[in-house]
C-alpha positions in Angstrom: 29.2 5.9 12.8 28.8 9.4 14.1 27.6 10.9 17.3 24.2 11.7 15.8 23.5 8.2 14.5 20.8 6.1 16.1 22.3 2.9 17.5 20.4 -0.2 18.6 20.5 -0.6 22.4 19.7 -4.3 22.4 19.0 -5.2 26.1 19.5 -1.7 27.3 15.9 -1.4 26.0 14.9 -3.6 29.0 15.8 -1.0 31.5 13.5 1.5 29.7 10.6 -0.9 29.9 11.2 -1.4 33.6 10.9 2.4 34.2 7.7 2.5 32.1 6.2 -0.4 34.1 6.5 1.7 37.3 4.9 4.7 35.7 2.0 2.5 34.5 1.7 1.1 38.0 1.6 4.6 39.5 -1.3 5.5 37.2 -3.3 2.5 38.4 -3.4 0.6 35.1 -1.6 -2.2 36.8 -2.9 -3.1 40.3 0.2 -4.7 41.8 3.5 -6.2 40.9 2.2 -9.4 42.4 -0.7 -9.7 40.0 -0.4 -12.7 37.7 0.5 -11.9 34.1 -2.4 -14.0 32.9 -4.8 -11.6 34.7 -3.8 -9.1 32.0 -2.9 -11.4 29.1 -5.2 -14.5 29.1 -3.5 -15.8 25.9 -0.6 -16.8 28.2 -2.8 -19.0 30.4 -1.9 -22.3 28.9 1.8 -21.7 28.6 5.0 -21.3 30.7 3.8 -18.1 32.3 0.5 -19.4 33.8 1.8 -19.0 37.4 4.2 -16.0 36.9 3.6 -12.6 38.4 4.7 -9.2 37.0 7.4 -9.1 39.7 8.7 -12.5 38.5 8.9 -11.2 35.0 10.7 -8.1 36.1 13.2 -10.2 38.1 13.6 -12.8 35.3 12.6 -15.4 37.9 9.6 -16.9 36.0 11.0 -20.4 35.7 10.2 -20.3 31.9 12.5 -22.6 29.9 14.3 -20.5 27.3 17.7 -21.1 25.8 19.6 -17.8 25.6 22.7 -19.1 23.8 23.3 -16.6 21.0 25.9 -18.8 19.4 23.6 -21.8 19.0 21.5 -21.4 15.8 18.8 -23.7 17.2 18.5 -21.9 20.6 15.3 -20.2 21.6 16.8 -16.7 21.4 17.8 -17.4 17.8 14.4 -18.9 16.9 12.9 -15.8 18.4 15.2 -13.7 16.2 14.0 -15.5 13.1 10.4 -14.9 14.0 11.2 -11.2 14.2 13.2 -11.2 11.0 10.6 -12.9 8.8 7.7 -10.8 10.1 6.1 -13.2 12.6 4.3 -12.5 15.8 6.3 -12.1 19.0 3.1 -12.4 21.1 2.5 -15.8 19.5 6.0 -16.9 20.1 5.7 -16.1 23.8 2.3 -17.8 24.1 3.7 -20.9 22.5 6.4 -21.4 25.2 5.1 -24.2 27.5 8.0 -25.7 29.5 9.3 -24.5 32.9 12.4 -25.5 34.8 11.5 -24.1 38.2 8.6 -22.7 40.1 8.3 -18.9 39.7 10.4 -16.9 42.1 12.7 -19.8 43.1 15.5 -19.5 40.6 16.9 -16.9 38.3 17.7 -17.3 34.6 18.3 -14.6 32.1 15.3 -15.0 29.8 14.8 -12.2 27.3 11.3 -13.2 26.3 10.3 -12.4 30.0 10.7 -8.8 29.0 8.4 -9.2 26.0 5.8 -10.7 28.4 6.2 -7.5 30.5 5.5 -5.5 27.4 2.4 -7.6 26.7 1.1 -6.8 30.2 1.7 -3.1 29.8 0.0 -3.0 26.4 -3.0 -5.0 27.7 -3.3 -2.9 30.9 -3.2 0.4 29.0 -4.6 -0.4 25.6 -1.6 1.5 24.1 1.6 0.7 22.3 5.0 0.7 24.0 6.5 3.4 21.7 3.5 5.7 22.4 3.7 5.3 26.1 7.5 5.5 26.3 7.5 8.5 24.1 4.8 10.3 26.2 6.1 9.4 29.7 9.9 9.2 29.3 11.3 10.2 25.9 9.5 13.5 25.4 10.0 14.7 29.0 13.8 13.9 28.7 14.0 16.1 25.6 16.2 13.8 23.5 18.4 15.1 20.8 17.0 12.7 18.2 13.7 10.8 18.2 14.3 7.1 18.8 12.5 4.2 17.1 11.8 0.5 17.8 12.2 -2.5 15.7 8.9 -4.2 15.3 7.5 -7.6 14.5 5.3 -8.3 11.5 2.2 -7.0 13.3 3.8 -3.7 14.2 4.4 -4.7 17.8 7.6 -3.1 19.3 10.5 -5.4 19.9 10.6 -4.0 23.5 13.1 -6.4 24.9 15.9 -5.2 22.6 14.8 -3.0 19.7 15.1 0.6 21.0 17.4 2.7 18.7 18.8 6.0 20.0 21.9 8.1 20.1 24.6 7.3 22.6 24.1 10.7 24.2 20.4 10.0 24.6 21.1 6.7 26.3 23.4 8.6 28.6 20.6 11.1 29.2 18.3 8.3 30.5 21.2 7.2 32.8 21.7 10.8 34.0 18.0 10.9 34.9 18.4 7.8 37.0 21.5 9.2 38.6 19.3 12.2 39.6 16.8 9.9 41.3 14.4 9.8 38.4 14.3 13.6 38.1 14.9 15.7 35.0 14.7 19.5 34.7 12.7 19.7 37.9 10.2 17.1 36.9 10.0 13.6 38.5 9.8 11.3 35.5 10.4 8.0 37.2 9.4 7.7 40.9 12.5 7.7 43.1 11.4 4.6 45.0 11.5 2.7 41.7 15.0 4.1 40.8 16.1 2.5 44.0 14.0 -0.7 43.9 14.7 -1.5 40.3 18.5 -1.1 40.7 18.8 -3.1 43.9 19.6 -6.8 43.6 16.4 -8.7 44.4 16.3 -11.6 42.0 17.4 -15.1 43.3 20.8 -15.1 41.6 23.8 -17.1 42.9 26.4 -15.7 45.3 29.1 -15.3 42.7 26.9 -14.0 39.9 25.9 -10.5 38.9 23.0 -9.3 40.9 19.8 -8.5 39.1 17.0 -6.1 40.0 14.1 -5.1 37.8 15.8 -5.3 34.4 19.1 -3.7 35.7 22.4 -5.4 36.7 24.6 -5.0 39.8 28.3 -6.1 39.5 29.4 -8.8 42.0 31.7 -6.3 43.7 29.3 -3.4 43.3 29.7 -0.3 45.5 26.5 1.1 47.0 24.2 2.5 44.3 26.4 1.2 41.4 24.5 -0.6 38.6 24.2 -0.9 34.9 22.1 -1.8 31.9 23.7 -3.8 29.2 23.1 -5.3 25.9 24.7 -7.9 23.6 27.6 -6.8 21.3 28.9 -4.2 23.8 26.0 -1.9 24.8 26.4 -0.5 28.4 24.8 2.1 30.6 26.9 2.3 33.8 25.8 4.4 36.7 27.7 5.1 39.9 25.6 7.4 42.0 28.2 7.9 44.8 30.8 9.1 42.3 28.3 11.0 40.2 29.3 9.1 37.1 27.2 7.9 34.0 28.9 6.2 31.1 27.1 5.2 28.0 28.7 2.9 25.4 27.4 1.6 22.2 29.3 -0.9 20.1 29.2 -3.6 17.5 31.6 -6.0 19.1 31.8 -9.5 17.5 34.1 -10.7 20.4 31.4 -10.0 23.0 31.9 -13.4 24.5 35.7 -12.9 25.1 36.9 -11.9 28.5 38.6 -8.5 28.8 42.4 -8.6 29.2 
C-alpha cells in the first residue's frame, strides 16, 4: 500500500468515538457520564447493559459477558463479525446480549461491543449518525488529507468500534491534536480536560495489566502522559506528551498474538 491509501484502524476507532462523546456531552445532548445507557437506548433495558452507565461503557467496566477471542470462531467477537459481514444489525446484536459476569464498575474486561453501545447512546442523544457527527466536529476541523469512511452494518449504521478507515498520516494528525491538548490550528476541538481524563488510567484493571481510560491504553510502565490507542493486526497511535512524540502505525500483521523479540 501507499501513503495515500485509506487503512482500517480497527480499535483505533474507539479513541475517536471517546473524543466525540465528550463533545456531545459539552453540547448538553448527554447530561452526565453517570447516566444509564438505557435512559438513552431503551432497547437495551432487558439485556446485559440494563445497569451500566456511560462511564462504565467508556471504561469497559460494564460487566457484560463477551468473549473477545479472535482465534475462536465461535467467540462473541467472531459472531459479531459475521453479523457485520452478512449485513445484519449491530444494534440488534448488542441488545441480544443478556449475560453479565460482574456488577458494573467492579471489574474490567475488554469488550468491544461496549463501544458500539457508546455509539448507540450518542446516536440516540443527538439524532445523528456517527460519521456525520465525527466529520463535523473532529474530521473537518482537523483538515485531513483524505476523507475517511466507516464500514457499516446492513442498516447503514457505522461500525464505530473498529470500522474507521483513514490514512496513516491522518491517524497521526488526530494523535498530534491530542499531544497539543485537544487543540488544532488555534481551535479547541476536544476539551483539554477530556484529553487528560480519557488518557488517564481509571478503569478497574489489575496491577500488572495495561491501564485503561476512556477508550485509550496506558502501558504498565507508562511515563507521565504516555498513552496509546491500538487495534488488532498492528494498528497503533502512540503519544508521549513529555517527549513531544506521536507515532502512528498501520499494519496487517497475521502474527499479532506473538510477543516481540
